[in-house]
C-alpha positions in Angstrom: -64.9 -60.2 127.2 -62.4 -57.2 127.0 -59.1 -57.1 128.8 -60.4 -54.6 131.4 -63.5 -56.7 132.1 -61.4 -59.9 132.5 -59.1 -58.0 134.9 -62.0 -56.9 137.0 -63.4 -60.4 137.1 -60.1 -61.8 138.3 -59.7 -59.2 141.0 -63.3 -60.0 142.2 -62.5 -63.7 142.3 -59.3 -63.1 144.3 -61.2 -60.9 146.8 -63.8 -63.7 147.3 -61.0 -66.1 147.9 -59.5 -63.8 150.5 -62.9 -63.5 152.3 -63.4 -67.3 152.3 -59.9 -67.6 153.8 -60.7 -65.2 156.5 -63.9 -67.2 157.2 -62.0 -70.4 157.4 -59.6 -68.8 160.0 -62.4 -67.5 162.1 -64.2 -70.8 162.0 -61.0 -72.6 163.0 -60.5 -70.2 166.0 -64.0 -70.9 167.2 -63.5 -74.6 166.9 -60.2 -74.4 168.7 -61.6 -72.7 171.7 -64.6 -75.1 171.9 -67.3 -72.7 170.8 -70.1 -73.9 168.6 -69.9 -72.5 165.1 -72.1 -72.6 162.0 -69.7 -72.6 159.0 -72.4 -71.2 156.8 -72.9 -68.2 159.2 -69.3 -67.4 159.2 -68.9 -67.7 155.5 -71.9 -65.5 154.8 -70.8 -62.9 157.3 -67.3 -62.8 155.7 -68.6 -62.5 152.1 -71.2 -59.9 153.0 -69.0 -57.7 155.2 -66.0 -58.0 152.9 -67.9 -57.0 149.7 -69.9 -54.2 151.5 -66.7 -52.7 153.0 -64.4 -53.0 150.0 -66.1 -50.6 147.6 -66.3 -47.6 150.1 -62.8 -48.3 151.4 -61.4 -48.4 147.9 -63.1 -45.1 147.1 -61.6 -43.5 150.2 -58.2 -44.8 149.4 -58.3 -43.5 145.7 -59.9 -40.2 146.7 -57.5 -39.3 149.5 -54.4 -41.3 148.5 -52.2 -38.1 148.1 -53.1 -36.8 151.6 -50.6 -37.0 154.4 -50.8 -40.2 156.5 -52.4 -38.8 159.7 -55.2 -37.1 157.8 -55.6 -40.2 155.5 -55.9 -42.4 158.6 -58.5 -40.1 160.2 -60.6 -40.1 157.1 -60.4 -43.9 156.8 -61.3 -44.5 160.5 -64.3 -42.0 160.2 -65.5 -43.8 157.1 -65.1 -47.2 158.8 -67.1 -46.0 161.9 -69.9 -44.9 159.5 -69.9 -47.7 157.0 -69.1 -50.5 159.5 -72.4 -50.5 161.3 -74.4 -50.2 158.1 -72.5 -53.2 156.6 -73.1 -55.2 159.8 -76.8 -54.5 159.9 -77.2 -55.5 156.2 -75.1 -58.6 156.6 -77.0 -59.7 159.8 -80.3 -59.4 158.0 -79.0 -61.6 155.2 -77.5 -64.1 157.7 -80.7 -64.2 159.8 -82.6 -65.0 156.6 -80.3 -67.6 155.0 -78.0 -69.1 157.7 -78.6 -67.9 161.3 -76.3 -69.4 164.0 -79.5 -70.3 165.9 -83.2 -69.8 165.1 -83.8 -66.1 165.9 -85.0 -62.9 164.3 -82.8 -60.5 162.5 -83.4 -57.9 165.2 -82.3 -60.2 167.9 -79.2 -61.2 165.9 -78.3 -57.6 165.4 -78.7 -56.7 169.1 -76.8 -59.7 170.5 -74.2 -60.6 167.9 -72.6 -57.3 167.1 -69.4 -57.6 169.1 -67.4 -60.2 167.2 -68.5 -59.0 163.7 -67.6 -55.4 164.7 -64.2 -56.5 165.9 -63.7 -58.5 162.7 -64.7 -55.5 160.6 -62.3 -53.2 162.5 -59.4 -55.7 162.3 -60.0 -56.5 158.6 -60.5 -52.9 157.7 -57.2 -51.8 159.3 -55.2 -54.7 158.0 -56.7 -54.2 154.5 -55.8 -50.5 154.6 -52.3 -51.2 155.8 -51.8 -53.9 153.1 -53.0 -51.6 150.3 -51.0 -48.7 151.6 -47.8 -50.8 151.8 -48.4 -52.2 148.3 -49.1 -48.8 146.8 -46.0 -47.4 148.5 -43.9 -50.3 147.1 -45.4 -49.9 143.7 -44.6 -46.2 143.7 -41.1 -46.9 144.9 -40.7 -49.5 142.1 -41.9 -47.0 139.5 -39.4 -44.5 140.9 -36.6 -47.1 140.8 -37.6 -48.1 137.3 -37.6 -44.5 136.1 -34.2 -43.9 137.8 -32.8 -47.0 136.2 -34.1 -46.0 132.8 -32.7 -42.5 133.3 -29.3 -43.9 134.4 -29.2 -46.3 131.5 -29.9 -43.4 129.1 -27.2 -41.4 130.7 -24.7 -44.3 130.5 -25.6 -44.8 126.9 -24.9 -41.1 126.2 -21.6 -41.3 128.1 -20.6 -44.5 126.2 -21.3 -42.7 122.9 -19.3 -39.7 124.1 -16.4 -41.9 125.2 -16.5 -43.7 121.9 -16.4 -40.4 120.1 -13.5 -39.3 122.4 -11.7 -42.5 121.4 -12.1 -41.7 117.8 -10.8 -38.2 118.3 -7.8 -39.6 120.3 -7.0 -42.1 117.6 -7.1 -39.4 115.1 -4.4 -37.5 117.0 -2.1 -40.5 116.7 -0.2 -41.1 113.5 -2.3 -43.1 111.0 0.8 -44.1 109.1 4.3 -44.3 110.6 6.8 -42.4 108.3 9.8 -44.4 107.4 13.4 -43.4 106.6 16.1 -45.4 104.7 17.7 -48.2 106.8 15.1 -48.3 109.5 11.6 -49.7 109.9 9.3 -48.5 112.6 6.1 -50.2 113.8 3.7 -49.3 116.7 0.8 -50.6 118.7 -1.5 -48.7 121.1 -3.7 -50.5 123.6 -5.6 -48.3 126.0 -6.8 -50.0 129.2 -10.1 -48.2 128.9 -12.0 -46.6 126.1 -9.5 -43.7 126.1 -6.0 -43.7 127.5 -3.1 -41.6 128.6 -0.3 -43.3 126.4 1.1 -41.3 123.5 3.5 -42.1 120.7 4.5 -40.3 117.6 6.8 -40.4 114.6 7.7 -37.1 112.8 9.7 -36.8 109.7 12.4 -34.2 110.2 13.9 -34.6 106.7 14.5 -37.3 104.2 17.0 -39.1 106.5 15.9 -38.0 110.0 12.9 -39.2 112.0 11.8 -38.0 115.4 10.3 -40.8 117.5 8.7 -40.3 120.9 6.6 -42.2 123.5 4.9 -40.9 126.6 2.9 -42.1 129.5 0.5 -39.7 131.3 -0.1 -40.5 135.0 -3.5 -42.0 135.4 -6.1 -43.5 133.1 -9.3 -42.5 131.5 -10.6 -39.2 130.3 -8.4 -36.9 132.4 -5.3 -38.8 131.2 -6.5 -38.6 127.5 -7.0 -34.9 127.7 -3.5 -34.4 129.1 -2.2 -36.8 126.4 -3.7 -34.5 123.8 -2.0 -31.5 125.3 1.4 -33.3 125.3 0.9 -34.3 121.6 0.1 -30.7 120.6 3.1 -29.4 122.5 5.5 -31.9 121.1 4.4 -31.2 117.6 4.8 -27.5 118.2 8.4 -27.8 119.3 9.7 -30.7 117.3 11.9 -29.3 114.5 14.9 -30.6 112.6 17.2 -28.1 114.3 15.9 -28.8 117.8 17.9 -31.2 119.9 15.9 -33.8 122.0 16.9 -32.2 125.3 15.6 -28.8 124.1 12.3 -30.3 123.1 11.9 -32.0 126.5 12.7 -28.7 128.3 10.1 -26.7 126.2 7.4 -29.4 126.8 8.3 -29.5 130.5 7.9 -25.7 130.8 4.5 -25.7 129.2 3.3 -28.6 131.3 4.6 -27.2 134.6 2.5 -24.1 134.0 -0.7 -25.9 133.1 -0.7 -29.4 134.7 -2.8 -30.3 137.7 -1.2 -31.2 141.0 -0.2 -34.8 141.2 -0.1 -35.2 137.5 3.1 -35.9 135.5 4.3 -37.3 132.2 7.1 -39.8 131.5 8.5 -39.0 128.1 11.1 -40.3 125.7 12.1 -38.3 122.6 14.8 -39.3 120.1 16.0 -38.5 116.6 16.9 -41.3 114.3 19.6 -40.3 111.8 19.8 -42.7 108.8 23.1 -41.3 107.5 25.0 -41.6 110.8 23.1 -44.7 112.0 22.6 -43.0 115.4 19.8 -42.2 117.8 20.2 -39.0 119.7 17.7 -38.9 122.5 16.6 -37.5 125.9 14.7 -39.6 128.4 12.5 -37.8 130.8 11.6 -40.4 133.4 10.3 -43.0 131.0 11.2 -46.7 131.2 14.5 -47.1 129.3 14.1 -48.5 125.8 15.7 -51.8 125.1 18.4 -52.1 122.4 18.8 -55.7 121.3 21.9 -56.5 119.3 22.2 -60.2 118.5 22.2 -61.9 121.9 23.0 -58.8 123.8 20.5 -56.5 125.4 21.2 -52.9 126.5 18.7 -50.7 128.3 19.1 -47.0 127.5 19.3 -45.0 130.7 16.8 -42.6 132.1 18.7 -39.4 132.4 15.9 -36.9 133.2 13.0 -36.2 135.5 9.4 -36.7 134.5 7.7 -33.7 132.8 5.4 -31.3 134.6 7.0 -31.4 138.0 10.4 -29.6 138.0 10.3 -26.4 136.0 14.0 -25.7 136.2 15.2 -29.2 135.4 18.1 -29.3 132.9 17.7 -32.1 130.4 20.7 -33.5 128.5 21.2 -35.3 125.2 22.5 -38.9 124.8 23.5 -40.7 121.7 23.7 -44.3 120.7 24.8 -46.1 117.5 22.3 -48.5 116.0 23.9 -51.2 113.8 22.3 -53.2 111.0 20.1 -56.0 112.5 19.6 -54.2 115.9 16.1 -53.8 117.3 15.1 -50.9 119.5 12.0 -51.3 121.7 10.2 -48.3 123.1 7.3 -49.2 125.5 5.2 -47.9 128.4 5.0 -49.8 131.7 1.6 -51.2 130.6 3.6 -53.7 128.5 6.3 -54.8 131.0 4.2 -54.5 134.2 1.2 -56.4 133.0 0.4 -59.3 135.3 -0.3 -62.9 134.4 -2.6 -65.4 136.0 -0.2 -66.0 138.9 0.4 -62.3 139.5 3.9 -62.2 138.0 4.8 -59.4 135.7 5.7 -59.8 132.0 9.0 -58.0 132.5 11.6 -56.5 130.3 13.8 -59.6 130.2 11.0 -61.6 128.6 10.4 -58.8 126.1 14.1 -59.0 125.1 14.0 -62.8 125.0 11.2 -62.8 122.5 13.1 -60.2 120.3 16.2 -62.4 120.3 14.2 -65.4 119.2 12.6 -63.6 116.2 14.5 -61.9 113.4 11.3 -60.7 111.6 10.6 -57.2 110.4 9.5 -54.5 112.7 5.8 -55.0 111.8 5.9 -58.7 112.3 7.9 -58.5 115.5 5.5 -55.9 116.8 2.6 -58.2 116.2 4.4 -61.1 117.9 5.2 -59.1 121.0 1.6 -57.7 121.3 0.2 -61.2 120.9 2.6 -62.6 123.5 1.7 -59.9 126.1 -2.0 -60.2 125.4 -1.9 -63.9 125.9 0.2 -63.5 129.0 -2.4 -61.3 130.7 -5.5 -63.0 129.1 -6.4 -59.6 127.5 -6.8 -58.0 131.0 -4.6 -54.9 130.7 -4.4 -53.0 134.0 -2.8 -50.0 132.4 -2.5 -48.4 128.9 0.0 -50.3 126.8 2.0 -48.9 123.9 4.9 -50.4 122.0 7.2 -49.1 119.3 9.6 -51.3 117.5 12.5 -49.9 115.5 14.4 -52.3 113.3 17.7 -51.3 111.7 18.1 -52.9 108.3 
C-alpha cells in the first residue's frame, strides 16, 4: 500500500470514529431525557449521514475555498439544503431495512422521523464547515509564519555574514603589528562589545626614535560607531606627521568631524608622540579618560585638557608633555575597560587597573595579557561597551 493510500485509509478511519462519537453523544442525550433509543438506529444514521455528506461538502470547500466568506457560506448552505434531504432519504431507507427504531416501512420512517436527523445534519454540517475553515485558516497562517521565519532567518544569516565581513574590514584598519622604538615597548588589545565596535587605536612610526600613539572612543556601539571609527582612523593618518604637534592633529581632526558628524555623535581622543631620545611623551587629550602613568608605587593620571572631537569647531587644543623614566608603565584605555561591571554591579575602576600594574613587572605584552584576563574574569566576559587597552612600557 502506497503512502497516499495509507493516508486516505487513516483519514477514513478517523472520520468513522468521529461519526461514532457523534452517535454516542446523541444516544446519551436521548437516554438522559428518558426517550427510548435504539443504539443501532443512531449509529447507522450517524455513519450514513456522515459519509453521504462528507464527500459533497469536501468538494464544495475545495472548489470554493478562495471565495470570500459570505459567498462561500451561501454556497455551502445551498448545497446542504440540496444534499441534506437526499442523504436523509437514503439513510432512512437503509435504517428501515437494517435497524428501524420500531417496525415500520421506509416511507413511514421518512415521513415521521425527519425532524431530528435534519437538525443533526444541519448542526453537524455547520460545525464541520466551521472546523475545517478554522483549521485551514490556521494552517495557512502557520505556513505564512513559517515562510516569514525562514525569510527572517535567511536575512539574519546574510546580516551576520555582512557583519562578519565588516569586522574583518575593521580589523584590517587597525595595525596588525605595533611598531616599536628603542627604549619602549608597546602592546595593545581590542575587544568590541558587538561584532564591530567604535573603539580605535593606532601606532604610527614618525621616525626611527619617535612613535605616535593614539586611542579613541566613538559615542555609541555597533555599525554606526564602526563607520565613524573608520573615518577617524583615516583622518588621523592623513594629518599625523613628524612635524605636526599633537594639539594640531587634534584640531585638524576636530575640524573634519565637526563638518561631517551626525548630531549627538562625538569622539573622545588621545594623541601623543613618544620620543625615545628625550624620554618624553608630548600629548593632547580631547575628552578621553586620562591615561595612567605608573612609576613604582606611584600612580599619576594624565589630565584631560580638551573637549571631545566633533562638537566644538573653534576649540583650541593645547600640548602637554610628561617624562617617562625607565621602568614606568603608561596605560591608555577606553571606558569599556574601567567601567565594566562585575557580578555585584561594581565597576572595575582605574585604581584596580593601577594596582595590577604595580604588582607585575612583566613586559608590555605580558602585562597587557594579564590586564585583559583580569578584566574579562571580573565581568565574566560580558562587556557592556567596547574595550581597548594600550600598554607602553619604558625600558
